[in-house]
LOBADREN-331580 format. One line per field, with one value per residue (C-alpha): residue in one letter; x, y, z. Coordinates in Angstrom, 1 decimal, always signed. Layout:
<pazas>
residuo [A / ...];
c1 [X / ...];
c2 [Y / ...];
c3 [Z / ...];
</pazas>
This chain:
<pazas>
residuo [M / R / K / G / L / V / L / N / L / A / I / L / L / M / I / G / A / L / A / F / A / G / D / K / G / E / Q / K / T / F / K / G / T / L / S / C / M / G / C / D / L / K / K / A / D / G / A / N / A / Q / C / K / V / Y / G / H / D / H / A / L / K / L / E / D / G / S / Y / V / S / F / M / E / N / D / H / S / E / K / L / I / N / A / A / E / G / K / W / H / G / Q / K / V / E / I / T / G / K / F / F / A / K / A / N / V / I / D / V / K / K / F / K / A / M / D / K / E / H / S / W / C / G / G / H / K / A / M / D / Q / C / H / A / G / H / G / H];
c1 [+57.0 / +55.2 / +58.5 / +59.0 / +55.4 / +55.8 / +59.2 / +57.7 / +54.8 / +57.1 / +59.2 / +56.1 / +54.9 / +58.3 / +58.4 / +54.9 / +55.8 / +59.0 / +57.0 / +54.7 / +57.6 / +59.4 / +56.4 / +57.1 / +54.1 / +54.0 / +51.9 / +49.1 / +45.7 / +42.9 / +39.5 / +36.6 / +33.3 / +32.7 / +31.1 / +30.5 / +32.8 / +30.8 / +27.5 / +29.1 / +30.7 / +27.4 / +25.5 / +28.0 / +29.6 / +27.3 / +29.8 / +28.5 / +28.7 / +26.5 / +26.7 / +23.3 / +24.8 / +28.5 / +28.3 / +29.2 / +32.9 / +33.2 / +36.2 / +37.1 / +36.0 / +38.2 / +37.1 / +38.7 / +36.5 / +39.3 / +39.1 / +41.4 / +40.7 / +41.2 / +43.7 / +41.3 / +41.9 / +40.4 / +41.3 / +39.3 / +36.4 / +34.0 / +34.9 / +34.5 / +31.1 / +30.3 / +29.4 / +26.3 / +25.1 / +25.1 / +28.3 / +27.6 / +27.8 / +29.4 / +32.5 / +35.4 / +39.1 / +41.4 / +45.1 / +47.3 / +50.1 / +49.4 / +50.7 / +50.6 / +51.3 / +48.2 / +46.2 / +45.4 / +45.6 / +46.3 / +44.1 / +45.6 / +42.7 / +39.7 / +37.1 / +33.5 / +30.5 / +32.8 / +34.0 / +37.6 / +38.2 / +41.6 / +42.7 / +42.3 / +44.3 / +42.2 / +39.0 / +40.7 / +38.6 / +38.6 / +36.7 / +36.6 / +38.3 / +41.7 / +43.4 / +43.0 / +41.9 / +44.9 / +44.6];
c2 [-140.5 / -142.4 / -142.6 / -138.9 / -138.2 / -140.5 / -138.8 / -135.3 / -136.3 / -137.8 / -134.6 / -132.4 / -134.6 / -134.2 / -130.5 / -130.2 / -132.4 / -130.3 / -127.1 / -128.2 / -129.8 / -126.5 / -124.8 / -125.0 / -122.8 / -119.7 / -118.7 / -116.4 / -115.1 / -114.5 / -112.8 / -113.6 / -115.3 / -119.1 / -120.0 / -123.1 / -122.5 / -124.9 / -123.1 / -119.7 / -120.7 / -122.3 / -119.2 / -116.6 / -118.5 / -121.4 / -124.1 / -127.7 / -128.0 / -130.7 / -129.9 / -131.5 / -134.8 / -134.6 / -132.2 / -128.6 / -127.6 / -124.8 / -122.5 / -119.0 / -116.4 / -113.3 / -109.7 / -109.8 / -112.8 / -115.4 / -118.5 / -120.2 / -123.9 / -125.8 / -128.7 / -131.5 / -132.8 / -132.7 / -129.0 / -127.9 / -130.3 / -127.8 / -125.2 / -127.6 / -128.7 / -125.1 / -126.4 / -128.2 / -125.0 / -122.5 / -120.8 / -120.7 / -117.1 / -116.0 / -113.8 / -115.9 / -115.3 / -118.2 / -118.6 / -121.4 / -122.5 / -121.2 / -123.1 / -120.4 / -122.7 / -124.8 / -121.9 / -124.0 / -123.3 / -125.9 / -124.5 / -123.8 / -121.8 / -119.8 / -117.4 / -117.8 / -115.9 / -114.1 / -117.4 / -118.6 / -122.2 / -123.9 / -127.5 / -129.2 / -132.4 / -133.5 / -133.3 / -134.2 / -131.5 / -127.9 / -126.3 / -123.2 / -124.7 / -123.3 / -126.1 / -124.0 / -126.8 / -129.1 / -130.8];
c3 [-60.2 / -57.4 / -55.4 / -55.6 / -54.5 / -51.5 / -50.6 / -50.9 / -48.7 / -46.1 / -46.1 / -45.6 / -42.7 / -41.0 / -41.5 / -40.0 / -37.0 / -36.4 / -36.6 / -33.8 / -31.8 / -31.5 / -29.8 / -26.0 / -25.2 / -23.0 / -20.1 / -21.2 / -20.2 / -22.6 / -22.2 / -24.4 / -24.8 / -24.4 / -27.7 / -29.9 / -32.9 / -35.1 / -34.4 / -35.0 / -38.3 / -39.5 / -38.6 / -40.0 / -42.9 / -43.8 / -42.5 / -42.5 / -38.7 / -37.2 / -33.5 / -32.8 / -34.0 / -32.9 / -30.0 / -29.5 / -29.9 / -27.3 / -27.6 / -26.5 / -29.0 / -28.8 / -29.5 / -33.0 / -33.9 / -33.7 / -31.6 / -29.1 / -28.6 / -25.4 / -24.9 / -24.2 / -20.7 / -17.2 / -16.7 / -19.7 / -19.6 / -18.0 / -20.6 / -23.6 / -22.3 / -21.3 / -17.9 / -19.4 / -21.1 / -18.2 / -19.4 / -23.1 / -24.3 / -21.0 / -20.7 / -19.4 / -18.6 / -19.1 / -18.0 / -19.1 / -21.4 / -24.9 / -28.0 / -30.7 / -33.6 / -32.8 / -31.3 / -28.3 / -24.6 / -21.9 / -19.2 / -15.7 / -14.3 / -15.5 / -14.3 / -15.4 / -14.1 / -11.6 / -10.0 / -10.3 / -11.0 / -10.5 / -10.3 / -6.9 / -6.5 / -3.6 / -5.5 / -8.8 / -10.5 / -11.5 / -8.7 / -6.4 / -3.4 / -4.5 / -2.5 / +0.6 / +2.9 / +2.9 / -0.5];
</pazas>
């Protein structure tokens, strides 16, 4: 009985890994509101979110109420932190490689408060220079 359970668990883990492995992602642009998913779920559905303890989990809230999370890296850091609060609740447009199975976008560029941000190799940051000065 125990061997069978372990084997079934191993098979399920392999199937799950293969499901994500086949998702190469596609370039997409999403428009929505930068919002803390934990706070929203706590307010609307009584989720046990503890954002004051563990930090806010900002994501892009789409018009239909669903969320797109950000791949955590240097390109999404400002979005995840909502630029220290000034972008929370703001309309944003995000372009990047979208991995549908994980509902995650690997940010390439974004527009917040009417300013476009893209990666600058010279500054090693998402900023507004658009690599137009020799970087």
